[in-house]
ROFI-623564 format. One record per residue: x, y, z of N, C-alpha, C, O in turn; residue in three letters. Coordinates in nm, 3 decimals. Each point is the difference from the previous one (the first is absolute). Example, Ala and Ser with C-alpha at 12.3 -4.5 7.8 and 13.67 -1.06 7.14 Angstrom:
<pts>
nu:1.319; nv:-0.569; nw:0.780; cau:-0.089; cav:0.119; caw:0.000; cu:0.090; cv:0.120; cw:0.000; ou:0.104; ov:-0.002; ow:0.066; rest:Ala
nu:-0.139; nv:0.107; nw:-0.138; cau:0.082; cav:0.119; caw:0.006; cu:-0.077; cv:0.109; cw:0.073; ou:0.051; ov:0.111; ow:0.017; rest:Ser
</pts>
This chain:
<pts>
nu:-3.238; nv:-11.025; nw:11.760; cau:0.052; cav:0.028; caw:-0.131; cu:-0.067; cv:-0.084; cw:-0.080; ou:-0.019; ov:-0.119; ow:0.027; rest:Met
nu:-0.027; nv:0.189; nw:-0.151; cau:-0.057; cav:-0.100; caw:-0.097; cu:0.105; cv:-0.019; cw:-0.097; ou:0.079; ov:0.093; ow:-0.014; rest:Val
nu:-0.062; nv:-0.214; nw:-0.066; cau:0.098; cav:-0.002; caw:-0.074; cu:-0.013; cv:0.070; cw:-0.139; ou:-0.107; ov:0.005; ow:-0.060; rest:Arg
nu:0.233; nv:0.054; nw:0.007; cau:-0.007; cav:0.092; caw:-0.087; cu:-0.078; cv:-0.040; cw:-0.132; ou:-0.055; ov:0.085; ow:-0.070; rest:Arg
nu:0.057; nv:-0.220; nw:0.043; cau:-0.088; cav:-0.078; caw:-0.137; cu:-0.130; cv:0.038; cw:0.036; ou:-0.073; ov:0.029; ow:-0.095; rest:Asp
nu:0.024; nv:-0.020; nw:0.216; cau:-0.149; cav:0.016; caw:0.026; cu:-0.063; cv:0.142; cw:-0.017; ou:-0.121; ov:0.020; ow:-0.005; rest:Asp
nu:0.223; nv:0.080; nw:-0.003; cau:-0.033; cav:0.134; caw:-0.013; cu:-0.045; cv:0.037; cw:-0.126; ou:0.063; ov:-0.031; ow:-0.101; rest:Val
nu:-0.190; nv:0.109; nw:0.095; cau:-0.070; cav:0.054; caw:-0.127; cu:0.100; cv:0.115; cw:-0.025; ou:-0.036; ov:0.106; ow:0.050; rest:Pro
nu:0.153; nv:-0.105; nw:-0.115; cau:0.086; cav:0.096; caw:-0.035; cu:-0.086; cv:0.110; cw:-0.102; ou:0.017; ov:0.122; ow:0.000; rest:Trp
nu:-0.089; nv:-0.177; nw:-0.064; cau:-0.060; cav:0.122; caw:-0.125; cu:-0.083; cv:0.092; cw:0.099; ou:0.003; ov:0.122; ow:-0.016; rest:Thr
nu:-0.091; nv:-0.190; nw:0.137; cau:-0.059; cav:0.097; caw:0.069; cu:0.073; cv:0.087; cw:0.099; ou:-0.048; ov:0.104; ow:0.044; rest:Glu
nu:0.178; nv:-0.157; nw:-0.008; cau:0.086; cav:0.092; caw:0.074; cu:0.028; cv:0.092; cw:-0.075; ou:-0.017; ov:0.113; ow:0.047; rest:Val
nu:0.070; nv:-0.124; nw:-0.190; cau:0.035; cav:0.084; caw:-0.072; cu:-0.082; cv:0.107; cw:-0.020; ou:0.044; ov:0.115; ow:0.004; rest:Gln
nu:-0.162; nv:-0.141; nw:-0.025; cau:-0.122; cav:0.089; caw:-0.030; cu:0.010; cv:0.098; cw:0.113; ou:0.025; ov:0.120; ow:-0.009; rest:Lys
nu:-0.051; nv:-0.204; nw:0.136; cau:-0.023; cav:0.093; caw:0.119; cu:0.098; cv:0.087; cw:0.021; ou:-0.024; ov:0.116; ow:0.035; rest:Leu
nu:0.152; nv:-0.166; nw:-0.054; cau:0.130; cav:0.102; caw:0.006; cu:-0.023; cv:0.111; cw:-0.104; ou:0.029; ov:0.113; ow:0.041; rest:Asn
nu:-0.076; nv:-0.122; nw:-0.167; cau:0.009; cav:0.119; caw:-0.069; cu:-0.123; cv:0.094; cw:0.021; ou:-0.017; ov:0.112; ow:-0.048; rest:Ala
nu:-0.054; nv:-0.174; nw:0.122; cau:-0.136; cav:0.100; caw:0.062; cu:0.056; cv:0.061; cw:0.129; ou:-0.082; ov:0.054; ow:0.074; rest:Gln
nu:0.222; nv:-0.054; nw:-0.035; cau:0.038; cav:0.063; caw:0.113; cu:0.028; cv:-0.088; cw:0.111; ou:0.078; ov:0.046; ow:0.083; rest:Gly
nu:-0.124; nv:-0.167; nw:-0.059; cau:0.047; cav:-0.059; caw:0.119; cu:0.141; cv:-0.020; cw:0.024; ou:0.064; ov:-0.047; ow:-0.094; rest:Trp
nu:-0.004; nv:0.072; nw:0.201; cau:0.124; cav:-0.039; caw:0.050; cu:0.039; cv:-0.143; cw:0.002; ou:-0.085; ov:-0.088; ow:-0.001; rest:Ser
nu:0.201; nv:0.066; nw:0.004; cau:0.072; cav:-0.139; caw:0.028; cu:-0.040; cv:-0.063; cw:0.121; ou:-0.008; ov:-0.122; ow:0.016; rest:Tyr
nu:-0.015; nv:0.209; nw:0.068; cau:0.002; cav:-0.052; caw:0.138; cu:-0.171; cv:-0.035; cw:0.021; ou:-0.041; ov:-0.097; ow:0.063; rest:Arg
nu:-0.036; nv:0.189; nw:-0.122; cau:-0.167; cav:-0.042; caw:-0.003; cu:-0.005; cv:-0.105; cw:-0.077; ou:-0.076; ov:-0.089; ow:0.038; rest:Gln
nu:0.143; nv:0.069; nw:-0.149; cau:-0.025; cav:-0.134; caw:-0.075; cu:0.027; cv:-0.146; cw:0.063; ou:-0.065; ov:-0.104; ow:-0.008; rest:Leu
nu:0.197; nv:0.140; nw:0.082; cau:0.044; cav:-0.114; caw:0.073; cu:-0.092; cv:-0.036; cw:0.076; ou:-0.032; ov:-0.118; ow:-0.007; rest:Ala
nu:-0.039; nv:0.206; nw:0.101; cau:-0.095; cav:-0.033; caw:0.116; cu:-0.107; cv:-0.061; cw:-0.079; ou:-0.054; ov:-0.099; ow:0.050; rest:Glu
nu:0.020; nv:0.136; nw:-0.151; cau:-0.141; cav:-0.060; caw:-0.053; cu:0.053; cv:-0.126; cw:-0.100; ou:-0.096; ov:-0.071; ow:-0.030; rest:Lys
nu:0.189; nv:0.036; nw:-0.013; cau:0.035; cav:-0.118; caw:-0.055; cu:0.071; cv:-0.090; cw:0.082; ou:0.006; ov:-0.114; ow:-0.047; rest:Phe
nu:0.057; nv:0.134; nw:0.170; cau:0.070; cav:-0.083; caw:0.081; cu:0.123; cv:-0.034; cw:-0.063; ou:0.022; ov:-0.121; ow:0.010; rest:Gly
nu:0.065; nv:0.183; nw:-0.070; cau:0.146; cav:0.003; caw:-0.031; cu:0.065; cv:0.122; cw:0.044; ou:-0.066; ov:0.096; ow:0.038; rest:Val
nu:0.197; nv:-0.094; nw:-0.041; cau:0.087; cav:0.117; caw:0.038; cu:-0.013; cv:0.095; cw:-0.102; ou:-0.036; ov:-0.027; ow:-0.115; rest:Ser
nu:0.067; nv:0.139; nw:0.158; cau:0.009; cav:0.115; caw:-0.079; cu:0.105; cv:0.012; cw:-0.085; ou:-0.004; ov:0.048; ow:-0.113; rest:Ser
nu:0.122; nv:-0.104; nw:0.183; cau:0.099; cav:-0.030; caw:-0.103; cu:-0.019; cv:-0.094; cw:-0.123; ou:0.051; ov:0.019; ow:-0.111; rest:Ser
nu:-0.127; nv:-0.117; nw:0.145; cau:-0.027; cav:-0.091; caw:-0.118; cu:-0.078; cv:0.058; cw:-0.106; ou:0.020; ov:-0.031; ow:-0.117; rest:Ala
nu:-0.136; nv:0.142; nw:0.165; cau:-0.060; cav:0.079; caw:-0.107; cu:0.092; cv:0.093; cw:-0.062; ou:-0.014; ov:0.017; ow:-0.122; rest:Ile
nu:0.109; nv:0.047; nw:0.183; cau:0.083; cav:0.068; caw:-0.063; cu:0.107; cv:-0.043; cw:-0.098; ou:0.045; ov:0.073; ow:-0.088; rest:Gly
nu:-0.003; nv:-0.219; nw:0.114; cau:0.085; cav:-0.059; caw:-0.097; cu:-0.063; cv:-0.032; cw:-0.122; ou:0.051; ov:0.014; ow:-0.112; rest:Arg
nu:-0.194; nv:-0.068; nw:0.144; cau:-0.093; cav:-0.029; caw:-0.115; cu:-0.006; cv:0.119; cw:-0.072; ou:0.021; ov:-0.012; ow:-0.121; rest:Arg
nu:-0.049; nv:0.147; nw:0.171; cau:-0.020; cav:0.104; caw:-0.077; cu:0.118; cv:0.040; cw:-0.097; ou:-0.021; ov:0.050; ow:-0.111; rest:Ala
nu:0.138; nv:-0.072; nw:0.157; cau:0.134; cav:0.032; caw:-0.067; cu:-0.006; cv:-0.107; cw:-0.108; ou:0.013; ov:0.038; ow:-0.116; rest:Val
nu:-0.029; nv:-0.153; nw:0.139; cau:0.013; cav:-0.117; caw:-0.080; cu:-0.087; cv:0.018; cw:-0.119; ou:0.031; ov:-0.024; ow:-0.117; rest:Gln
nu:-0.148; nv:0.070; nw:0.164; cau:-0.092; cav:0.010; caw:-0.137; cu:-0.028; cv:0.137; cw:-0.037; ou:-0.103; ov:0.029; ow:-0.062; rest:Glu
nu:0.212; nv:0.080; nw:0.105; cau:-0.024; cav:0.115; caw:-0.046; cu:-0.128; cv:0.067; cw:0.022; ou:-0.058; ov:0.064; ow:-0.088; rest:Cys
nu:0.013; nv:-0.080; nw:0.210; cau:-0.143; cav:0.068; caw:-0.002; cu:-0.014; cv:0.145; cw:-0.023; ou:-0.097; ov:0.049; ow:-0.057; rest:Trp
nu:0.178; nv:0.003; nw:0.094; cau:-0.002; cav:0.182; caw:0.002; cu:0.076; cv:0.041; cw:-0.142; ou:0.043; ov:0.114; ow:-0.013; rest:His
nu:-0.028; nv:-0.208; nw:-0.088; cau:0.061; cav:0.072; caw:-0.114; cu:-0.098; cv:0.034; cw:-0.107; ou:-0.119; ov:0.000; ow:0.032; rest:Gly
nu:0.151; nv:0.027; nw:-0.150; cau:-0.081; cav:0.004; caw:-0.118; cu:-0.078; cv:-0.130; cw:-0.031; ou:0.016; ov:-0.099; ow:0.071; rest:Thr
nu:-0.092; nv:0.099; nw:-0.166; cau:-0.065; cav:-0.123; caw:-0.056; cu:0.105; cv:-0.076; cw:-0.073; ou:-0.001; ov:-0.122; ow:0.020; rest:Asp
nu:0.071; nv:0.159; nw:-0.082; cau:0.128; cav:-0.057; caw:-0.078; cu:0.086; cv:-0.047; cw:0.077; ou:0.046; ov:-0.108; ow:-0.037; rest:Ala
nu:0.007; nv:0.162; nw:0.159; cau:0.094; cav:-0.038; caw:0.088; cu:-0.083; cv:-0.127; cw:0.071; ou:0.061; ov:-0.105; ow:0.016; rest:Gln
nu:-0.181; nv:0.114; nw:0.021; cau:-0.059; cav:-0.118; caw:0.065; cu:-0.012; cv:-0.104; cw:-0.101; ou:0.017; ov:-0.112; ow:0.047; rest:Arg
nu:-0.037; nv:0.114; nw:-0.146; cau:-0.008; cav:-0.096; caw:-0.107; cu:0.114; cv:-0.059; cw:-0.020; ou:0.001; ov:-0.122; ow:-0.018; rest:Ala
nu:0.112; nv:0.191; nw:0.016; cau:0.137; cav:-0.068; caw:0.000; cu:0.025; cv:-0.050; cw:0.128; ou:0.040; ov:-0.116; ow:-0.017; rest:Asn
nu:-0.042; nv:0.139; nw:0.131; cau:-0.002; cav:-0.052; caw:0.117; cu:-0.072; cv:-0.146; cw:-0.027; ou:0.068; ov:-0.102; ow:-0.007; rest:Ala
nu:-0.186; nv:0.102; nw:-0.004; cau:-0.090; cav:-0.107; caw:-0.011; cu:0.065; cv:-0.130; cw:-0.108; ou:0.006; ov:-0.119; ow:0.031; rest:Arg
nu:0.031; nv:0.169; nw:-0.139; cau:0.081; cav:-0.077; caw:-0.082; cu:0.108; cv:-0.058; cw:0.026; ou:0.029; ov:-0.113; ow:-0.037; rest:Leu
nu:0.063; nv:0.217; nw:0.127; cau:0.136; cav:-0.040; caw:0.047; cu:-0.021; cv:-0.103; cw:0.102; ou:0.071; ov:-0.101; ow:-0.004; rest:Arg
nu:-0.157; nv:0.115; nw:0.090; cau:-0.050; cav:-0.120; caw:0.106; cu:-0.025; cv:-0.118; cw:-0.071; ou:0.066; ov:-0.103; ow:0.015; rest:Asn
nu:-0.173; nv:0.118; nw:-0.103; cau:-0.014; cav:-0.112; caw:-0.075; cu:0.087; cv:-0.114; cw:-0.072; ou:-0.014; ov:-0.122; ow:-0.001; rest:Leu
nu:0.104; nv:0.201; nw:-0.056; cau:0.109; cav:-0.051; caw:-0.080; cu:0.096; cv:-0.043; cw:0.107; ou:0.050; ov:-0.109; ow:-0.027; rest:Ala
nu:-0.007; nv:0.160; nw:0.142; cau:0.057; cav:-0.038; caw:0.099; cu:-0.047; cv:-0.148; cw:0.070; ou:0.080; ov:-0.091; ow:0.024; rest:Ala
nu:-0.203; nv:0.085; nw:-0.001; cau:-0.073; cav:-0.102; caw:0.058; cu:0.008; cv:-0.125; cw:-0.112; ou:0.036; ov:-0.109; ow:0.043; rest:Gly
nu:-0.066; nv:0.123; nw:-0.175; cau:0.004; cav:-0.095; caw:-0.086; cu:0.127; cv:-0.043; cw:-0.012; ou:0.023; ov:-0.121; ow:0.004; rest:Leu
nu:0.078; nv:0.212; nw:-0.021; cau:0.131; cav:-0.052; caw:0.000; cu:0.050; cv:-0.077; cw:0.113; ou:0.093; ov:-0.076; ow:-0.025; rest:Arg
nu:-0.139; nv:0.082; nw:0.151; cau:0.059; cav:-0.076; caw:0.094; cu:-0.088; cv:-0.135; cw:-0.008; ou:0.063; ov:-0.102; ow:0.030; rest:Arg
nu:-0.199; nv:0.083; nw:-0.067; cau:-0.050; cav:-0.100; caw:-0.047; cu:0.061; cv:-0.101; cw:-0.091; ou:0.007; ov:-0.121; ow:0.018; rest:Gln
nu:0.041; nv:0.197; nw:-0.129; cau:0.069; cav:-0.078; caw:-0.127; cu:0.128; cv:-0.043; cw:0.071; ou:0.039; ov:-0.113; ow:-0.028; rest:Ala
nu:0.032; nv:0.182; nw:0.114; cau:0.128; cav:-0.053; caw:0.033; cu:-0.012; cv:-0.125; cw:0.100; ou:0.087; ov:-0.088; ow:0.001; rest:Glu
nu:-0.216; nv:0.085; nw:0.094; cau:-0.033; cav:-0.096; caw:0.069; cu:-0.023; cv:-0.141; cw:-0.084; ou:0.052; ov:-0.109; ow:0.026; rest:Gln
nu:-0.143; nv:0.139; nw:-0.131; cau:-0.044; cav:-0.119; caw:-0.087; cu:0.130; cv:-0.044; cw:-0.073; ou:0.007; ov:-0.122; ow:-0.011; rest:Arg
nu:0.093; nv:0.185; nw:-0.038; cau:0.107; cav:-0.030; caw:-0.035; cu:0.104; cv:-0.105; cw:0.084; ou:0.079; ov:-0.081; ow:-0.049; rest:Leu
nu:-0.101; nv:0.109; nw:0.174; cau:0.091; cav:-0.070; caw:0.119; cu:-0.109; cv:-0.146; cw:0.000; ou:0.036; ov:-0.076; ow:0.089; rest:Ala
nu:-0.117; nv:0.039; nw:-0.141; cau:-0.092; cav:-0.108; caw:0.014; cu:0.056; cv:-0.100; cw:-0.121; ou:0.088; ov:0.019; ow:-0.083; rest:Gly
nu:-0.159; nv:-0.115; nw:0.103; cau:0.035; cav:-0.101; caw:-0.111; cu:-0.090; cv:0.033; cw:-0.130; ou:-0.122; ov:0.005; ow:0.009; rest:Glu
nu:0.188; nv:0.014; nw:-0.123; cau:-0.060; cav:0.048; caw:-0.127; cu:0.055; cv:-0.076; cw:-0.107; ou:0.109; ov:-0.053; ow:0.018; rest:Leu
nu:-0.181; nv:0.039; nw:-0.146; cau:0.059; cav:-0.076; caw:-0.109; cu:0.058; cv:0.129; cw:-0.072; ou:-0.010; ov:0.114; ow:0.046; rest:Asp
nu:0.080; nv:-0.151; nw:-0.180; cau:0.089; cav:0.086; caw:-0.052; cu:-0.099; cv:0.109; cw:-0.055; ou:0.044; ov:0.115; ow:0.012; rest:Thr
nu:-0.177; nv:-0.125; nw:-0.073; cau:-0.088; cav:0.050; caw:-0.056; cu:-0.008; cv:0.139; cw:0.116; ou:0.041; ov:0.115; ow:-0.013; rest:Arg
nu:-0.109; nv:-0.178; nw:0.121; cau:-0.056; cav:0.099; caw:0.106; cu:0.140; cv:0.089; cw:0.046; ou:-0.017; ov:0.119; ow:0.025; rest:Glu
nu:0.132; nv:-0.167; nw:-0.014; cau:0.127; cav:0.061; caw:0.019; cu:0.011; cv:0.123; cw:-0.108; ou:0.013; ov:0.114; ow:0.045; rest:Ile
nu:-0.016; nv:-0.131; nw:-0.169; cau:0.008; cav:0.099; caw:-0.098; cu:-0.105; cv:0.109; cw:-0.005; ou:0.015; ov:0.117; ow:-0.035; rest:Lys
nu:-0.131; nv:-0.184; nw:0.079; cau:-0.115; cav:0.087; caw:-0.014; cu:0.020; cv:0.119; cw:0.143; ou:-0.005; ov:0.122; ow:-0.009; rest:Glu
nu:0.026; nv:-0.196; nw:0.121; cau:0.016; cav:0.104; caw:0.142; cu:0.097; cv:0.095; cw:-0.035; ou:-0.011; ov:0.121; ow:0.021; rest:Leu
nu:0.133; nv:-0.190; nw:-0.088; cau:0.140; cav:0.100; caw:-0.011; cu:-0.061; cv:0.132; cw:-0.080; ou:0.025; ov:0.114; ow:0.039; rest:Thr
nu:-0.105; nv:-0.140; nw:-0.152; cau:-0.022; cav:0.079; caw:-0.073; cu:-0.097; cv:0.119; cw:0.070; ou:0.021; ov:0.121; ow:-0.012; rest:Ala
nu:-0.119; nv:-0.177; nw:0.078; cau:-0.095; cav:0.097; caw:0.081; cu:0.085; cv:0.064; cw:0.106; ou:-0.020; ov:0.119; ow:0.026; rest:Val
nu:0.099; nv:-0.177; nw:0.028; cau:0.085; cav:0.079; caw:0.111; cu:0.112; cv:0.094; cw:-0.074; ou:0.038; ov:0.099; ow:0.063; rest:Leu
nu:0.009; nv:-0.121; nw:-0.174; cau:0.074; cav:0.102; caw:-0.062; cu:-0.116; cv:0.131; cw:-0.034; ou:0.033; ov:0.111; ow:0.042; rest:Arg
nu:-0.140; nv:-0.118; nw:-0.101; cau:-0.097; cav:0.066; caw:-0.020; cu:-0.028; cv:0.105; cw:0.147; ou:0.005; ov:0.122; ow:0.015; rest:Glu
nu:-0.033; nv:-0.225; nw:0.073; cau:-0.037; cav:0.084; caw:0.119; cu:0.113; cv:0.097; cw:0.055; ou:-0.013; ov:0.117; ow:0.037; rest:Leu
nu:0.117; nv:-0.190; nw:-0.042; cau:0.124; cav:0.091; caw:0.034; cu:0.023; cv:0.103; cw:-0.086; ou:0.057; ov:0.100; ow:0.043; rest:Met
nu:-0.093; nv:-0.107; nw:-0.160; cau:0.044; cav:0.131; caw:-0.094; cu:-0.116; cv:0.101; cw:0.043; ou:0.022; ov:0.120; ow:0.012; rest:Asn
nu:-0.151; nv:-0.180; nw:0.010; cau:-0.107; cav:0.103; caw:0.036; cu:0.016; cv:0.073; cw:0.124; ou:-0.024; ov:0.120; ow:0.012; rest:Leu
nu:0.070; nv:-0.208; nw:0.095; cau:0.026; cav:0.060; caw:0.149; cu:0.104; cv:0.088; cw:-0.029; ou:-0.012; ov:0.108; ow:0.059; rest:Gln
nu:0.123; nv:-0.121; nw:-0.140; cau:0.120; cav:0.104; caw:-0.028; cu:-0.078; cv:0.116; cw:-0.061; ou:-0.011; ov:0.103; ow:0.067; rest:Gln
nu:-0.032; nv:-0.109; nw:-0.160; cau:-0.090; cav:0.081; caw:-0.100; cu:-0.070; cv:0.110; cw:0.116; ou:0.028; ov:0.120; ow:0.000; rest:Thr
nu:-0.108; nv:-0.173; nw:0.080; cau:-0.080; cav:0.087; caw:0.097; cu:0.084; cv:0.043; cw:0.111; ou:-0.036; ov:0.089; ow:0.076; rest:Leu
nu:0.132; nv:-0.142; nw:-0.067; cau:0.105; cav:0.081; caw:0.115; cu:0.092; cv:0.100; cw:-0.073; ou:0.087; ov:0.059; ow:0.066; rest:Glu
nu:-0.099; nv:-0.039; nw:-0.183; cau:0.085; cav:0.087; caw:-0.075; cu:0.120; cv:-0.027; cw:-0.045; ou:0.065; ov:0.085; ow:-0.060; rest:Gly
nu:-0.017; nv:-0.211; nw:0.082; cau:0.112; cav:-0.055; caw:-0.074; cu:-0.010; cv:-0.067; cw:-0.116; ou:-0.109; ov:-0.043; ow:-0.041; rest:Gln
nu:0.223; nv:0.028; nw:-0.024; cau:0.018; cav:-0.073; caw:-0.139; cu:-0.046; cv:-0.129; cw:0.022; ou:0.050; ov:-0.071; ow:0.087; rest:Gln
nu:-0.156; nv:0.029; nw:-0.173; cau:-0.032; cav:-0.146; caw:-0.003; cu:0.105; cv:-0.089; cw:-0.043; ou:0.067; ov:0.042; ow:-0.095; rest:Pro
nu:-0.036; nv:-0.166; nw:0.147; cau:0.088; cav:-0.081; caw:-0.049; cu:0.148; cv:0.030; cw:0.064; ou:0.108; ov:-0.044; ow:-0.040; rest:Gly
nu:-0.130; nv:0.114; nw:0.132; cau:0.148; cav:0.040; caw:0.061; cu:0.068; cv:-0.109; cw:0.084; ou:0.123; ov:0.004; ow:0.013; rest:Gly
nu:-0.191; nv:-0.097; nw:0.044; cau:0.058; cav:-0.111; caw:0.099; cu:-0.043; cv:-0.145; cw:-0.085; ou:-0.112; ov:-0.029; ow:-0.041; rest:Ser
nu:0.204; nv:-0.031; nw:0.032; cau:-0.018; cav:-0.139; caw:-0.071; cu:-0.096; cv:-0.100; cw:0.077; ou:0.000; ov:-0.001; ow:0.124; rest:Pro
nu:-0.073; nv:-0.073; nw:-0.187; cau:-0.089; cav:-0.103; caw:0.079; cu:0.102; cv:-0.107; cw:0.005; ou:0.094; ov:0.006; ow:-0.079; rest:Leu
nu:-0.104; nv:-0.114; nw:0.173; cau:0.080; cav:-0.099; caw:-0.001; cu:-0.080; cv:-0.114; cw:0.083; ou:-0.027; ov:-0.001; ow:0.120; rest:Arg
nu:-0.005; nv:-0.095; nw:-0.221; cau:-0.049; cav:-0.125; caw:0.081; cu:0.075; cv:-0.114; cw:0.001; ou:0.040; ov:-0.050; ow:-0.106; rest:Val
nu:-0.009; nv:-0.011; nw:0.244; cau:0.069; cav:-0.115; caw:0.013; cu:-0.063; cv:-0.111; cw:-0.001; ou:-0.097; ov:-0.010; ow:0.075; rest:Val
nu:0.130; nv:-0.089; nw:-0.151; cau:-0.057; cav:-0.135; caw:-0.002; cu:0.065; cv:-0.095; cw:0.078; ou:0.121; ov:0.007; ow:0.022; rest:Leu
nu:-0.195; nv:-0.098; nw:0.022; cau:0.068; cav:-0.117; caw:0.082; cu:0.093; cv:-0.063; cw:-0.104; ou:-0.003; ov:0.051; ow:-0.112; rest:Glu
nu:0.088; nv:-0.157; nw:0.132; cau:0.066; cav:-0.097; caw:-0.066; cu:-0.079; cv:-0.084; cw:-0.093; ou:0.019; ov:-0.020; ow:-0.120; rest:Glu
nu:-0.109; nv:-0.023; nw:0.197; cau:-0.100; cav:-0.088; caw:-0.064; cu:-0.105; cv:0.043; cw:-0.115; ou:-0.041; ov:-0.068; ow:-0.095; rest:Glu
nu:0.013; nv:0.193; nw:0.130; cau:-0.075; cav:0.081; caw:-0.087; cu:0.096; cv:0.034; cw:-0.155; ou:-0.043; ov:-0.012; ow:-0.114; rest:Thr
nu:0.172; nv:0.054; nw:0.154; cau:0.063; cav:0.028; caw:-0.115; cu:0.001; cv:-0.129; cw:-0.071; ou:-0.028; ov:0.002; ow:-0.120; rest:Glu
nu:0.058; nv:-0.119; nw:0.179; cau:0.011; cav:-0.137; caw:-0.074; cu:-0.092; cv:-0.001; cw:-0.088; ou:0.035; ov:-0.006; ow:-0.117; rest:Asp
nu:-0.171; nv:0.012; nw:0.148; cau:-0.110; cav:-0.054; caw:-0.095; cu:-0.061; cv:0.099; cw:-0.072; ou:-0.100; ov:-0.023; ow:-0.069; rest:Trp
nu:0.157; nv:0.144; nw:0.080; cau:-0.039; cav:0.119; caw:-0.087; cu:0.102; cv:0.028; cw:-0.122; ou:-0.025; ov:0.077; ow:-0.092; rest:Ser
nu:0.143; nv:-0.150; nw:0.107; cau:0.082; cav:0.033; caw:-0.118; cu:-0.036; cv:-0.061; cw:-0.139; ou:0.069; ov:0.027; ow:-0.098; rest:Val
</pts>
C-alpha cells in the first residue's frame, strides 16, 4: 500500500468525478477504497462548489489550529505566546463559523509554566 501522503488526491478526485469507483481508484493508486471514501467525505467531493470550499476551509482551519496548539506547547517568549494565542482564537472562530456554530462559543485557555509566569509579569 502507498502512504496516504503520497497519493495524488486531486487526480483521484478528478477521476472519481469522471465516474471511477472507489474500488477502481484504490487499485490504481494502491490505497484502500475506505481511505478514498473517507477523503471524499472529509473534503466533500460530492457537494456543491460552496460546500466543497467550506470543507476545504474547515480542514485548513483545523490543521492550522492543531499546529498553533503544538507551537504553544513549545518554548516561546511572551510576544510569540500572545501572537499565537490571537491566531489560535481567530482559527477557532473560523472553524466554528464554517461548522455553523456561533463563533467565540468556547473559551481559549493558555496554560503557562510557573517560570514563564514569573518573567512575563
